[in-house]
C-alpha positions in Angstrom: -20.6 2.8 21.5 -23.6 2.7 19.1 -26.2 0.1 19.5 -25.0 -1.9 16.5 -21.7 -2.1 17.8 -22.9 -3.3 21.0 -25.3 -5.9 19.4 -22.1 -7.2 17.4 -19.8 -7.3 20.5 -22.5 -8.8 22.8 -23.0 -11.6 20.0 -19.4 -12.4 19.8 -19.3 -12.6 23.7 -22.4 -15.0 23.7 -20.5 -17.1 21.1 -17.4 -17.5 22.9 -19.4 -18.2 26.2 -21.4 -20.6 24.7 -18.5 -22.6 22.9 -16.8 -22.7 26.2 -19.9 -23.9 28.2 -20.7 -26.4 25.2 -17.1 -27.8 25.4 -18.0 -29.3 28.8 -18.1 -33.1 27.7 -20.5 -34.8 30.1 -19.6 -38.2 28.5 -16.0 -37.9 29.1 -16.6 -36.4 32.7 -18.9 -39.0 33.7 -16.9 -41.9 32.3 -13.7 -40.7 33.9 -15.2 -39.7 37.4 -17.1 -42.7 37.8 -15.6 -45.3 35.9 -12.0 -44.0 35.6 -12.1 -44.7 32.0 -12.6 -42.5 28.8 -15.7 -43.4 26.9 -13.8 -42.4 23.5 -11.6 -45.5 24.1 -14.7 -47.8 23.7 -17.3 -48.5 21.1 -17.6 -46.3 18.2 -15.2 -43.7 20.0 -17.7 -41.1 20.2 -18.3 -38.8 23.3 -21.9 -39.1 23.2 -25.0 -40.5 25.2 -25.2 -43.5 23.2 -21.8 -44.8 23.5 -21.9 -44.2 27.2 -25.1 -46.2 27.2 -23.5 -49.1 25.3 -20.4 -49.0 27.3 -21.4 -48.1 31.0 -24.9 -48.7 31.1 -28.1 -46.5 31.7 -27.2 -44.7 34.6 -24.3 -43.0 33.1 -26.1 -42.5 30.0 -28.9 -40.7 32.1 -26.4 -38.3 33.7 -24.9 -37.5 30.2 -28.4 -36.8 28.7 -29.3 -34.2 31.6 -25.7 -32.6 31.1 -25.7 -32.4 27.3 -29.2 -31.2 26.9 -29.1 -28.8 29.8 -26.1 -26.8 28.8 -27.7 -25.5 25.6 -30.9 -24.7 27.7 -28.7 -22.6 29.8 -26.8 -20.6 27.3 -29.9 -20.1 24.9 -32.2 -19.0 27.7 -29.5 -16.7 29.4 -28.4 -15.1 26.2 -31.9 -14.3 25.0 -32.9 -13.0 28.4 -30.0 -10.7 28.6 -30.2 -9.4 24.9 -33.9 -8.8 25.5 -33.2 -6.7 28.5 -30.2 -4.7 26.9 -31.6 -4.4 23.2 -35.4 -5.2 22.9 -36.6 -6.9 19.7 -33.7 -7.8 17.2 -34.1 -8.9 13.5 -32.5 -12.0 14.6 -32.7 -14.6 17.6 -29.6 -14.6 19.6 -30.6 -17.9 21.0 -29.4 -19.5 17.5 -26.0 -17.9 17.8 -25.8 -19.3 21.5 -27.2 -22.6 20.4 -24.9 -23.1 17.4 -21.8 -22.3 19.4 -22.8 -24.6 22.4 -23.3 -27.3 19.8 -19.9 -26.6 18.2 -18.5 -26.8 21.6 -20.0 -30.2 22.1 -18.6 -31.5 18.7 -15.1 -30.0 19.2 -14.7 -29.4 23.0 -11.7 -27.2 23.8 -11.0 -29.1 27.1 -10.8 -32.7 25.6 -8.5 -32.3 22.4 -11.7 -31.2 20.2 -13.0 -34.9 20.0 -16.7 -34.8 21.1 -20.1 -36.0 20.6 -22.5 -35.5 17.7 -24.8 -32.8 19.2 -28.2 -34.2 18.9 -29.2 -33.8 22.7 -27.5 -30.2 22.7 -29.4 -29.3 19.7 -32.6 -30.5 21.2 -32.0 -28.3 24.3 -31.6 -25.3 22.0 -35.0 -26.0 20.2 -36.7 -26.5 23.3 -35.9 -23.0 24.3 -36.5 -21.5 20.9 -39.6 -23.0 19.8 -41.2 -25.7 22.2 -43.8 -26.6 19.5 -41.0 -27.6 17.0 -39.3 -29.5 19.6 -42.7 -31.4 20.5 -43.2 -32.3 16.9 -39.6 -33.5 16.5 -40.1 -35.6 19.5 -43.4 -37.0 18.5 -41.8 -38.0 15.1 -38.4 -39.4 16.3 -39.3 -41.3 19.4 -41.6 -43.8 17.9 -39.1 -44.2 15.2 -36.4 -45.0 17.7 -38.4 -47.7 19.3 -39.7 -49.3 15.9 -36.1 -49.4 14.6 -34.0 -49.4 17.8 -31.3 -47.5 16.2 -30.4 -44.1 17.8 -28.8 -42.7 14.8 -31.7 -43.4 12.4 -34.0 -41.3 14.8 -31.3 -38.6 15.0 -30.4 -38.3 11.4 -34.3 -38.2 10.5 -34.9 -35.5 13.1 -32.0 -33.4 11.7 -33.4 -33.7 8.2 -37.0 -32.7 9.1 -36.1 -30.2 11.6 -35.9 -27.3 9.1 -39.2 -28.4 7.3 -40.8 -28.5 10.8 -39.5 -25.0 11.7 -40.7 -23.7 8.5 -44.3 -25.2 8.6 -44.8 -24.4 12.4 -43.8 -20.8 11.9 -45.5 -20.2 8.8 -48.8 -21.7 10.6 -48.0 -19.4 13.5 -48.0 -16.3 11.1 -44.4 -15.7 12.1 -41.4 -14.9 9.8 -39.7 -18.3 9.1 -36.9 -17.5 6.6 -34.2 -16.7 9.2 -35.1 -19.6 11.4 -35.2 -21.9 8.6 -31.7 -20.9 7.7 -30.5 -21.5 11.2 -32.4 -24.8 11.2 -30.9 -26.0 7.8 -27.3 -25.2 9.1 -27.7 -27.2 12.3 -29.6 -29.9 10.5 -26.6 -30.3 8.0 -24.3 -30.3 10.9 -25.9 -33.0 12.6 -26.2 -35.2 9.8 -22.4 -34.6 8.7 -21.5 -35.7 12.4 -23.2 -38.9 11.5 -21.4 -40.0 8.4 -19.6 -42.9 10.0 -23.2 -44.0 11.3 -24.6 -43.6 7.8 -21.8 -45.9 6.5 -22.7 -48.4 9.2 -26.3 -48.4 8.5 -25.6 -49.1 4.7 -23.4 -52.0 5.9 -26.1 -53.3 8.3 -23.5 -53.1 11.3 -25.1 -50.0 13.2 -25.6 -50.5 17.0 -29.2 -51.4 18.1 -30.9 -51.3 21.6 -30.7 -54.6 23.3 -27.3 -55.7 22.4 -24.9 -56.5 25.2 -22.8 -53.6 26.3 -19.2 -53.9 25.9 -16.7 -55.1 28.6 -15.6 -52.2 30.7 
């Protein structure tokens, strides 16, 4: 088997394994195991940290945050390590393949009828491993915005929009090739924005959830 064929086959294996791991929806698992209810039956109907926070409180939301954030860290870090060992330097970062398919698993989980979250925490885990500087810049931009407006979706959408711009600027300042990474980041950013399309409608209507509102009855 040629090296090129091995890389293609390896990339397919990474994509499948990452999707399967990404399909582990911690929001659904935590809500069912601890509260014996499905978070998707409450609030926005989304299997994400914000809906868990709104419905079941801070403790459950913290567990979901760790789970969703960690799964992309695992897939990206492992795939990069294995590919570096097997193939050395590649013209693309296998971490993006792992990260994107982990996000897709999170959005459309195989184990939970393809009804998942919106991918923000999972995307952030991927970004942390691939480029910690980009991660820090995004956090520095979006966390203050979150506390100012108290709307998670505003911070998430803003982060998704500026992510490709930050990626390009950071890599350019580091004198590293930026085009491939920027293309991947544009795709991920657009995907996250698309998954927030209902939130955008609520923002326009002035009905989007803000921190500090009472959580729903369980």
